[in-house]
N, C-alpha and C positions, 0 to 999 in steps of 0.2 A: 397463492403464489408460492412457487418452490423456493427453498432456501438456497444459499450459495453453495453449500456443501452438496446438496442434492443435484444441483446443476453441474457441478464439477464431476461427480461420480457417475451421473446418468447420461450426460451429454458430452461435455468438453473432453474429458479424458478418453472415453471411447472414440470420439471423433479423431483425436490425435493419433490413435492406433490404426486409422483407416485413411491415411493420406489427406489430413486436414489442409495441408499446404496447397492442394489442388483447388481449394475454395477460398484462397486469399485474394483480396481485391485492394490494391493500393491506390489511394486518391492521388491524381496528378493533374497538372494543368492541361495536358492532352491525354485523353484515354481512347482506347480502341475497343469497339464492341466485339471484335473477333478474338480478342485476348481475354475476354471474360470467362469465368468458369461455366461449366455446363448448366443450363437453365437460368442463367443470369442475363437480364436485359439491361443494356446501357442506352439511355435516351438523352440526347443533347437537350439542355434546358438552360438558357442564359439567366443569369441572376438579374432580377428586376430591382429597380430602385438604387439608391445611393449607399455607399459604404460610409458609416458613421463611426469615427474613432471613439472608443470608450475610455474614459479617464477615471482613475481612483476607484475602480470596482475590484475589490480584493476578497480573497477567500482564505483557505487554510494557510496558517503561518504568515498572514498578512501579505500574501503574494498576489501579483496581478495575473489573472488568468485570461479573461475575455479582453481582447484588445480592440475589437471592432464588431459592428453589427450592421446588418441590412434589414432595417425594421419592416420594410414593405415585403421582402421575401421571407422574413422570419428566419434568417440565418445569422450565425455568428462565427467569429474567428478567434481561436485561442492560440497561445504561443507554447502549447505543451503537446506531448505525444498522447494520442487518443486512439482507442481501439473499440470497435463494436462487433459483437457476435450476435447473429440472428438465432434465437433459440427455438422459436416456433412461429407459425403463421407466415405472412408475407409483408414485406416492407417496400415503401416507395421513398427512397432516401436521397436527398440531393447532396452531391459532393462537387463544389465549384459550379462549373457550367454543365454538369451532367447529372442525370438522375439514375440511381441504381435500383432496379426492381428485382428482388430475389427472396428466397425462402430460407428455411432452417439450415444451419451448418455452414453458412458463409460468414467470413470475417472481413470487416471493412477497416483498413488501416488509414488513419488520418494524420499525416505529418503536421507539425506546427504551421499555422497559416492557412489551413484548409477551410474554406467556407462550408458550413454544414448546419443542419437544423438546430435551432436554439432550445428545443424542448417545449416550446409553447403550443405546439399543435401535434396532432397524431400523425405518425409516419406509416400507418397501416395502408397497404395497397388495397383500396376499397374495391377495385375491379376483380381482385383474386381472393380476398379474405375479409373477415370481419374483425380480425385481431392480429397482434404481433407481440411476441415476447422477445426482449433484447437484453443483452448484457454489455455494459460499458466499463472501460478502464481509462482513467485519466491520471497521468503522472505529475504529482506536485514535487517541489524541491526536496521535501523530507517525508513524503508519504505517497502511497498509491491509493487513490480513491476508486471504488468499484460500486456500481449500482445496477439493479435489475429493474427494467421497465416492463410493465404489463399493460398494453394499450388495447382498448376495445372501442369500437365505433359508437357503442351505446352508453358509454360511461367514461369518467375521467381516468387518466393513466394512474396506475398504482406504482409505487416505487419503494424499493428497499436499498439502503445506502450503507456501505461499509468503508472502513479505512484501515489499511495495513501500514503500520508505522515502522516495521523492521526495515532498515536501510538496504539489506540484502535483497528483499523482495522488489523494492524499487529499482535497484541496480540490474537485477535479472530482467525485469520488464523492459528497461531501457535498452539493454543489449539485444533482447529479442526483437523489439520494435525497430531499432536502428539497422539491424542486420536484414530484416525482412524488407524494409523500404529502401535499402541501399541500391537495388537494381542490379546487383551483381548476378553472374551466370548461375550461381548456386544459392542465391539469397533466400528463395522460397524453401528450398530443400533444408537448409540450415535452420531457417525460421520455424519450420515444422517441428524439428527436433527440440528447439528451444521452447516452443509452446508446450510440448509435453512435459518438460522439466518445470516450466513455470506453473502449470496447472497442479503438478504434484506438490510443489512448494506451497501454493495457496491452500491446498487441502490440509497439509501439515499444520500451517498456521491456524486454520480453523479448528482442527482437532485439538491442538494444544492451547486453544483459547487465547490466541494472540491477534485477534481482529476486533475492531471496535465498530459498533453500529452507530451511525451518525445521522443527522438530519440532511435533507437534500441540499444541493448546492444552489444557493440563492444569495442575494446581497447580505443577508443576515446569518448565513450559515456558520461563520466563524464564531459569532457570539453565542449562537445556539449550541454549537458543539462544545464550547467552553462551559456553558451552563450544565450540559449533560455530563461532561467528564468531571467537573468540579463536584457534582453531587453523586457520582457513581460509587457504589459500594465496592467496585472492583478497582478503584483508583490505586490503592496501596499495592494491589497485586500487579497492576500494569507498571507502576513505578518500580517495584522491586525487580520485575522481569527486565525492564529497560536498563536499570542500573547494573544488574548482574551480567547482562550481555555486553556491557560497555565499560566494565571496571577498569580496563587497561588504558582508557582514554581520559583526557582532561574533562571532567564533568562539572561544569559550573552551574550555578543556579539558573542563569539566563539560558544556557544551552538546553538543559533538561526541561525547563518550563516551555520552551518552544516545541520540543519534541512531544510534550503532553498537550499541546495546543491551548495553553493558558498564558495569561500575562504573568509577569514576574510577581506582582502583588497577589493575584489569584492563586498562583502556584504556592507561594509562601504560606498563605492562609490554609489552603487545602492540605498541604503536607503536615502542617501542625495539627490540624483537626483530625486527620485520618491516622497519623502515626504517633502523635504526642511528642514529636521531636522536630527540631529545625531540619532543613534539608541537609546541611553539613553534618549534623549528628547522625542522621539516617544514612548518609553516604559512607561515613567512616565506619559505622557499625556493619554495613554490608561488606565493606572491604576487609574488616577484621574477621568477620564470619567466614568469608571465602579463604582468607589466609590460614585460619585455624584448620579448615578442612584439608587444605593442601599440605600443611605441616604434618597432619595425622596420616593422610592417605598416599602422599607422593614422596618421591625421593628428590624433588627439586631442591636446589640450594635456596637459602634464605634470601639472597640477593635476587634470584630469579622470581621468587614468589612476590617479593616487594614490588618489583616492576610490573608483574602480571596483574596485581590487584590495584595498581594505580599510584603506588608510592615510588616516585622516581629517585628518592634518596633513601638508601638502605638504613642510614643512621636515623632518619626521621621515622621510618617504618618501625625500627626497634623501639623508639621512644613512645610512639602512639600505641603500639601493641602492648608494651609493658603497662602503660597507663590503663588499658582496658582489661587486661587479664592478670596483672600482677606478676607476669613472667616475661622474660625475653623470648623471642621466637625459638631460639635454640633450647632454652629451658622448657618451653611448652612442648616442643617436639620430643625431647628426652622423656618428659613426664608421660606423654602420650604413648610412647613405645613401651615404657615400663608398665603402664596400666594394661596395654594390650597383651603383654606377656603374661601378666597375672591372670587375665581373663582366659587366655588359652590354656593355662595350667589347670584352672578350675573346671574346665569343660570335660 
């Protein structure tokens, strides 16, 4: 099975450069076969069985995702934005009261509330192919989940699952999805350009190692993800990246624990084990380190630096900085400039 980076560089990004928006399919209560992209078949198929409301089934960050199921039809309904891209092979995929039959290069947009397959059976179009490879995106409140499905008629579906926790990735995906499904005169045109930017951002996150591999989404996914993250050797790196990227915000223990998909108690234990410090000690050290860099390398005022690194009171910033360095911010900056001048003279 290809990696996500390979899929982006070999398929999605090239597709965005060749009118990918012409292969956009948006699920609606009423769909028209004549409006489908070239080579796509739209077949009416009523949902069989009764809709059953799902209660207390929660996933990442303890959020409710699946709100209803049709057990007989093997469909479900989620209250989140979802996107599927066909990477290879042929699919036979139900969207509400319609069935979409198509091949590689097509994108299926599922607004919240769209009945669609629940993943418990193959969506390979057996009349046209023996396999299908698909890529899914599902937007959670504070993360974007992505998974690759590789389905074969002669064996069980393989799956690779990823999680992007940078809030800007989720925001970009939301803008891209909402613009595309809006139905405006230029929605597909704009959506196509947003897709190109979205794919580029995903690739950057992967290259810079800011994506987490997680277990598949099932009733135990949260606890499994917590176990994986809590034992990950990269935990301290992920924590440092998140804190450094959000220093200017109010970062409480509860907020960051949720961002790392751990309970408060788990997060407290893992931070102590991996860093040897409490979360507050770790956070203050990160803020002081950033402040020292800015004092040495920038011309920002001390007040501006204090706000940027999360100290909303300049006087408190002065107190904490002196406690950690033995100097006030101004004294540290003067000493740094003096050291730099001596270094330049000796070269």
